[in-house]
C-alpha positions in Angstrom: 0.0 0.0 0.0 1.6 3.3 -1.1 4.9 1.4 -1.8 4.9 -0.1 1.8 4.9 -3.8 1.9 2.8 -5.9 4.3 2.9 -9.6 5.0 -0.5 -11.2 4.9 -1.3 -13.5 7.8 -4.9 -14.5 7.3 -8.3 -13.3 6.3 -10.3 -12.2 9.3 -13.5 -10.9 7.7 -15.4 -10.5 4.5 -18.4 -8.5 3.5 -20.1 -7.9 0.1 -17.3 -6.5 -2.0 -14.6 -6.4 0.7 -12.1 -8.6 2.4 -10.2 -7.9 5.6 -6.7 -9.4 6.2 -4.5 -9.4 9.2 -1.1 -8.2 8.2 2.4 -7.5 9.6 4.5 -4.5 8.5 8.3 -4.5 8.2 8.6 -3.9 12.0 6.4 -6.9 12.7 3.5 -4.7 13.9 0.0 -6.1 13.5 -2.5 -4.2 11.3 -5.7 -4.9 9.4 -5.9 -4.2 5.7 -9.4 -3.8 4.2 -9.5 -4.4 0.5 -12.7 -3.1 -1.2 -13.3 -4.1 -4.8 -14.5 -1.0 -6.7 -15.9 -2.8 -9.8 -19.4 -2.9 -8.5 -19.2 0.4 -6.7 -21.5 3.3 -7.7 -20.4 6.9 -7.3 -22.6 7.4 -4.2 -21.0 4.5 -2.4 -17.6 5.7 -3.5 -18.2 9.2 -2.1 -19.4 7.5 1.1 -16.0 5.7 1.3 -14.2 9.0 0.6 -16.2 10.8 3.3 -15.4 8.1 5.8 -11.7 8.2 5.0 -11.6 12.0 5.3 -13.3 11.7 8.7 -11.0 9.0 9.9 -8.1 11.3 8.9 -9.6 14.2 10.6 -10.2 12.3 13.9 -6.8 10.7 13.7 -5.5 11.8 17.1 -8.5 10.4 18.9 -8.0 7.4 21.0 -11.7 6.4 20.9 -11.9 6.1 17.1 -10.2 3.3 15.1 -7.0 4.6 13.5 -6.6 4.7 9.7 -2.9 4.3 9.1 -2.9 4.6 5.3 -5.2 4.3 2.2 -4.8 4.0 -1.5 -6.9 3.4 -4.6 -5.1 0.9 -6.8 -6.2 0.8 -10.4 -7.1 -2.6 -11.8 -5.8 -4.2 -15.0 -7.2 -3.0 -18.3 -9.0 0.1 -17.0 -11.1 -1.8 -14.5 -11.8 0.2 -11.3 -9.5 -1.9 -9.1 -9.4 -1.8 -5.3 -9.5 0.6 -2.4 -7.0 -0.4 0.3 -7.3 0.7 3.9 -4.6 0.0 6.4 -6.2 0.2 9.9 -5.5 -0.7 13.5 -6.4 -4.3 14.1 -9.2 -4.9 16.7 -8.7 -8.0 18.9 -12.3 -8.6 19.6 -15.6 -6.7 19.1 -18.0 -5.8 21.9 -20.6 -8.2 20.6 -18.2 -11.1 21.2 -16.9 -9.6 24.4 -20.5 -9.4 25.7 -21.0 -13.1 24.8 -17.9 -14.0 26.8 -19.0 -11.8 29.8 -22.4 -13.5 29.9 -20.7 -16.5 31.5 -19.9 -14.3 34.6 -22.2 -12.6 37.1 -22.7 -8.9 36.2 -19.9 -6.7 37.3 -20.7 -3.1 37.5 -17.1 -2.0 37.4 -16.7 -3.8 34.1 -20.0 -2.3 32.8 -19.1 1.2 33.8 -15.6 1.0 32.4 -16.7 0.0 28.9 -19.9 2.1 29.0 -17.8 5.2 29.7 -15.6 4.4 26.7 -18.6 3.9 24.4 -20.0 7.2 25.5 -16.7 9.0 24.8 -16.4 7.4 21.4 -20.0 8.4 20.3 -19.5 11.9 21.8 -16.5 12.4 19.4 -18.6 11.8 16.4 -21.5 13.8 17.7 -19.2 16.7 18.2 -18.3 16.3 14.5 -22.1 16.7 13.8 -22.3 13.0 12.7 -25.2 10.8 13.8 -24.3 7.2 13.5 -27.9 5.9 13.5 -26.9 2.2 13.4 -25.0 1.6 16.6 -24.7 -1.9 18.0 -22.1 -3.8 19.9 -20.3 -5.0 16.8 -19.4 -1.3 15.9 -17.0 -1.2 18.9 -13.8 -3.1 19.0 -11.0 -3.5 21.6 -7.6 -2.4 20.6 -5.0 -3.2 23.3 -7.8 -3.2 25.9 -9.3 0.1 24.8 -12.8 0.3 23.2 -12.9 2.1 19.9 -15.6 3.0 17.4 -14.9 1.4 14.0 -17.2 3.4 11.7 -19.5 6.4 11.5 -22.5 4.7 9.9 -21.9 6.7 6.7 -20.6 4.0 4.4 -21.5 1.0 6.4 -19.7 -1.2 3.9 -16.4 0.2 5.0 -16.5 -0.9 8.5 -18.8 -3.8 8.7 -16.0 -6.2 9.0 -12.9 -4.2 9.9 -12.5 -6.4 12.9 -11.6 -10.1 13.2 -15.2 -11.0 13.9 -17.6 -12.6 11.5 -20.5 -10.2 12.1 -23.4 -12.0 10.6 -25.1 -12.5 13.9 -25.8 -8.7 14.0 -26.3 -7.6 10.5 -29.5 -5.8 9.9 -30.6 -6.2 13.5 -33.5 -4.1 14.8 -32.6 -4.8 18.4 -30.8 -1.5 18.8 -33.0 0.7 16.5 -34.6 3.8 17.9 -38.3 4.4 17.6 -37.7 7.3 15.2 -35.5 5.2 13.0 -38.3 2.7 12.4 -40.2 3.9 9.3 -43.9 4.3 9.7 -46.3 2.8 7.1 -47.8 5.2 4.5 -44.6 7.2 4.3 -45.4 9.2 7.4 -42.2 10.5 8.8 -41.8 10.4 12.6 -39.2 12.8 14.0 -35.9 13.1 12.2 -33.2 10.7 13.3 -30.7 12.8 15.3 -28.2 12.3 18.1 -30.9 11.1 20.5 -31.2 8.1 18.1 -27.7 7.1 19.0 -28.4 7.5 22.7 -31.3 5.1 22.4 -29.0 2.5 20.7 -26.4 3.0 23.5 -29.2 2.5 26.1 -30.0 -0.9 24.5 -26.4 -1.9 24.6 -26.1 -0.9 28.3 -29.3 -2.9 29.0 -27.7 -5.9 27.3 -24.5 -5.4 29.3 -26.5 -5.8 32.5 -29.3 -8.2 31.6 -27.5 -10.3 29.0 -29.8 -9.3 26.1 -31.1 -6.1 24.5 -34.6 -5.0 25.7 -36.7 -6.2 22.7 -34.8 -9.4 21.9 -37.5 -11.8 22.9 -39.9 -10.4 20.3 -40.1 -11.4 16.6 -38.9 -8.8 14.1 -42.5 -7.8 13.3 -43.3 -7.4 17.0 -40.1 -5.4 17.6 -41.0 -3.0 14.8 -44.3 -2.4 16.6 -43.1 -2.4 20.2 -40.1 -0.2 19.9 -42.0 3.0 18.9 -45.0 2.1 21.1 -45.1 4.1 24.4 -47.6 1.6 25.8 -45.1 -1.2 25.5 -43.4 -1.3 28.9 -39.6 -2.1 29.0 -38.9 -4.4 31.9 -36.2 -3.3 34.4 -35.3 -5.7 37.2 -34.0 -3.3 39.9 -30.4 -2.0 39.9 -29.0 1.5 40.5 -27.9 1.8 36.9 -31.5 1.6 35.8 -32.0 5.4 35.7 -29.1 5.5 33.2 -30.7 3.1 30.8 -34.2 4.7 31.3 -32.8 8.1 30.4 -31.6 6.6 27.0 -34.8 4.7 26.4 -37.4 7.5 26.3 -39.7 7.2 23.3 -39.5 10.9 22.8 -36.0 11.9 21.5 -36.3 15.3 23.1 -36.6 13.7 26.6 -33.5 11.5 26.2 -30.4 12.3 28.1 -27.4 13.8 26.2 -24.0 12.1 26.2 -22.5 14.6 28.6 -25.4 14.0 31.0 -24.9 10.3 30.8 -21.1 10.6 31.4 -22.0 12.6 34.6 -24.3 10.0 36.1 -23.5 8.9 39.7 -23.3 5.2 39.1 -20.4 5.6 36.6 -18.2 7.0 39.3 -19.7 4.3 41.6 -20.5 7.3 43.8 -23.2 5.6 45.7 -21.0 2.7 46.5 -19.6 4.0 49.7 -19.8 1.0 51.9 -21.3 1.7 55.4 -18.6 1.8 58.1 -18.4 -1.4 60.0 
C-alpha cells in the first residue's frame, strides 16, 4: 500500500465487496488491511467511502476512534476500477463477542461502567463532528489493546462492517438497537428526524444488554419489535439495579426527553459514587 509492503497472515472478515486481512508491517506490527473491490461500486458508495476516509483522517489523534494508518486506490488491470486499500488498527475482539464472553460471569458493575464510559466517549466524538451514526450496535465497537474504539461512522457502512476479526453476521440488519424514530412508519409518514438522540437510544439498548444479558426487545419477533419499539404503551422491563436510571434516560420514546451524552457521562453510578460502603 503506497509502496509499503505488508505480509499477509490470514483473512479475518469479509463483506459484500470487501475482504479484511490481518497483516504485519516491516517492523512486525499487526494491522488490518481492508480491500474493497470497486468494480461494482457506484459513485454514491464511492463518495461514502471517501467521506469516511476523510473523517478517519480528521479524527486521527482520537483514542476512541479506530485509526486509519494509510489508504490507496489501486487501479485494476485494463482500465477496471481496481481496489480501495485501507490499512487500519487491528481490533482484537468486538464488543458483541466480548458481551457473549462476559455473559458467563455474574454482572460486574465495574466492568460495565468501564466500557460504557468508553462507548459514550467514542460516540461523543462523532456527535461533536455533527455526525449521527444511526446504526450503533455492539459490533461497531472493538477492543484495541484493551481500549474500546468505534470502527465506523455509519456513513458508508460497507467500509467498517468487517474491519475487525469477527464474523459479524449475527448482528447484520438487527433491529434490536434501533430507535423508535429510525423505524419507518407505514404510509410514508415520517416520525421525528433521526438525530443524536437516536444514537443515545441504541447505546441504552447496549447498556441494557451489558446488565441483563440481552437487549430490551430481543424476545420479540422482528415484526413485534417494529411495533413495540415505537409504542409508548409497551413497557420495557427493568429488574432493579441503580444503573437503571441510566438506561431509562436513554430509552425515552420521545427523542427530546432523552439524556445527552455529557449528562450520561455525569451519572452517579459511573463514578460508583453511591457505592460508599457503610462503616463497619
